[in-house]
C-alpha positions as CSV (number, residue, x, y, z in Angstrom):
1,M,0.1,0.0,-0.1
2,K,1.0,3.4,-0.9
3,A,1.8,6.6,1.8
4,K,-0.7,9.1,1.5
5,W,2.3,11.4,0.4
6,E,3.1,9.3,-2.2
7,I,-0.6,9.1,-3.2
8,D,-0.4,13.2,-3.1
9,D,2.5,13.2,-5.5
10,E,1.2,11.1,-7.9
11,Y,-2.2,12.9,-7.8
12,Y,0.2,16.5,-8.5
13,M,2.5,15.0,-11.3
14,N,-0.6,13.6,-13.1
15,E,-1.5,17.5,-13.0
16,A,2.0,18.6,-14.5
17,I,1.6,15.6,-16.9
18,L,-1.5,17.4,-18.1
19,E,0.5,20.8,-18.6
20,A,3.1,18.7,-20.6
21,E,0.4,17.7,-23.0
22,K,-0.7,21.1,-23.6
23,A,3.1,21.8,-24.6
24,E,3.4,18.8,-27.1
25,T,0.1,20.2,-28.6
26,L,1.7,23.7,-29.6
27,G,4.5,21.4,-31.0
28,E,6.9,22.4,-28.0
29,V,8.6,19.6,-25.8
30,P,6.1,18.0,-23.3
31,I,7.6,19.0,-20.2
32,G,5.2,20.4,-17.6
33,A,4.9,21.9,-14.1
34,I,2.6,22.6,-11.7
35,I,3.5,24.8,-8.1
36,V,1.4,23.3,-4.8
37,K,0.6,25.6,-1.5
38,D,-0.9,24.3,1.1
39,R,-2.6,21.6,-1.0
40,D,-3.8,23.9,-3.7
41,I,-2.7,23.9,-7.1
42,I,-1.2,27.8,-7.3
43,A,0.4,28.0,-10.6
44,R,0.9,26.0,-14.0
45,G,3.4,26.0,-16.3
46,H,4.6,24.3,-20.0
47,N,7.2,24.4,-22.4
48,L,6.6,27.9,-24.5
49,R,10.3,28.5,-25.9
50,E,9.4,28.0,-29.3
51,Q,6.0,29.6,-28.8
52,N,7.6,32.6,-27.3
53,Q,11.0,32.4,-28.9
54,Q,12.3,32.8,-25.4
55,T,15.1,31.0,-23.8
56,T,13.7,31.1,-20.1
57,A,10.3,30.1,-21.0
58,H,10.6,26.1,-19.7
59,A,7.8,25.0,-18.1
60,E,9.4,25.4,-14.0
61,M,10.5,28.7,-14.9
62,V,6.6,29.6,-16.7
63,A,5.2,28.5,-13.2
64,I,7.4,30.1,-11.0
65,E,6.5,33.2,-12.5
66,S,2.6,32.3,-12.2
67,A,3.6,31.4,-8.3
68,C,5.4,34.5,-7.9
69,R,2.1,36.7,-8.9
70,T,-0.2,34.8,-7.3
71,V,1.5,34.9,-3.9
72,D,2.7,38.4,-4.7
73,S,6.0,37.9,-3.6
74,W,9.5,35.9,-4.7
75,R,9.4,33.6,-2.1
76,L,7.6,30.5,-2.7
77,D,8.8,28.9,0.7
78,D,5.6,26.9,1.3
79,C,5.6,25.7,-1.9
80,T,6.6,22.2,-4.0
81,L,7.2,22.1,-7.4
82,Y,5.7,19.1,-9.7
83,V,7.4,19.2,-13.2
84,T,7.6,16.2,-15.5
85,L,11.5,16.4,-16.2
86,E,14.5,16.8,-14.1
87,P,15.3,20.6,-14.0
88,C,18.0,22.0,-15.5
89,P,20.9,24.4,-14.2
90,M,18.5,27.7,-14.9
91,C,15.4,26.1,-13.6
92,A,17.6,24.9,-10.3
93,G,18.6,28.1,-9.5
94,A,15.4,29.7,-9.9
95,I,13.9,27.3,-7.5
96,V,16.7,28.0,-4.8
97,Q,16.3,31.3,-5.5
98,S,13.0,31.2,-5.1
99,R,13.3,29.2,-1.6
100,M,10.9,26.4,-2.9
101,Q,9.9,24.2,-0.1
102,R,10.2,21.0,-2.2
103,V,10.7,19.6,-5.7
104,V,9.2,16.4,-7.2
105,Y,10.3,15.6,-10.6
106,G,9.3,12.5,-13.3
107,A,12.2,11.5,-15.7
108,S,15.6,12.4,-15.3
109,D,17.5,14.5,-17.6
110,K,20.8,12.9,-18.5
111,K,22.0,15.8,-20.8
112,A,21.0,18.7,-18.4
113,G,19.6,17.6,-15.0
114,C,21.0,19.0,-12.1
115,C,18.6,17.7,-9.4
116,G,20.6,14.8,-8.8
117,T,21.9,13.4,-12.4
118,L,24.4,15.7,-13.4
119,M,25.1,17.7,-10.5
120,N,22.6,18.9,-7.5
121,L,22.4,22.1,-7.3
122,L,19.1,22.1,-5.1
123,D,21.6,20.4,-2.0
124,E,24.4,22.7,-2.6
125,P,25.5,23.4,0.8
126,R,27.4,26.5,-0.1
127,F,24.0,27.9,-1.3
128,N,22.1,29.7,1.6
129,H,19.1,27.7,0.6
130,Q,18.4,23.7,0.2
131,V,15.8,22.0,-1.8
132,P,14.7,18.6,-0.7
133,I,14.0,16.3,-3.8
134,T,11.9,13.2,-4.7
135,S,12.5,11.8,-7.9
136,G,11.1,9.2,-10.4
137,V,7.5,10.0,-9.7
138,L,5.3,8.8,-12.8
139,E,8.5,8.2,-14.7
140,E,7.6,6.0,-17.0
141,V,4.8,8.3,-18.3
142,S,7.4,11.4,-18.4
143,S,9.7,9.6,-19.6
144,S,7.5,7.9,-22.5
145,M,6.0,11.6,-23.3
146,L,9.2,12.9,-24.2
147,K,10.4,9.8,-26.4
148,S,7.4,9.3,-28.5
149,F,7.7,13.5,-29.1
150,F,11.4,13.1,-30.1
151,K,10.7,9.9,-32.4
152,K,8.1,11.5,-34.2
153,L,10.5,14.7,-34.3
154,R,13.2,12.6,-35.9
155,E,10.7,10.8,-38.2
156,K,9.0,14.0,-39.6
157,K,12.9,15.7,-40.2
158,K,13.7,12.3,-41.7
159,T,10.8,12.5,-43.8
160,N,11.5,16.0,-45.0
161,D,14.9,15.2,-45.6
162,N,14.1,12.6,-48.2
163,K,11.6,15.2,-50.1
């Protein structure tokens, strides 16, 4: 039997997966994020880099900006971020700077993950804030969405190259 917190983590990760699906619908890499405070979802975000032509429009950054507006503060110290892919260095830095209480992610990122895979910026003792991490929540779903997206992208590129 799963613990209550595990059930909650899966519930909220499913909400982040819905955000990832929105990104994919837009032709974006399917990564989604939500931020929870006092068991309420206060912010949602999904990748918008292509739509906005903006480097910083990662799902986590979009959600963090929205959460800051919602709570009218740059501090998100009572909040948990749920994201379908392990945060990159930029997003990990924003998580630390926002004083996030906790991060939960689905799939690990072997190329840019900075929450335990390549390094762990959220647990860097030289920073003035560390963030506990729970990884691998609904990992298969998150990972499969990403693999499927990139497979379709490669097939599309191959088809276009053969024309």
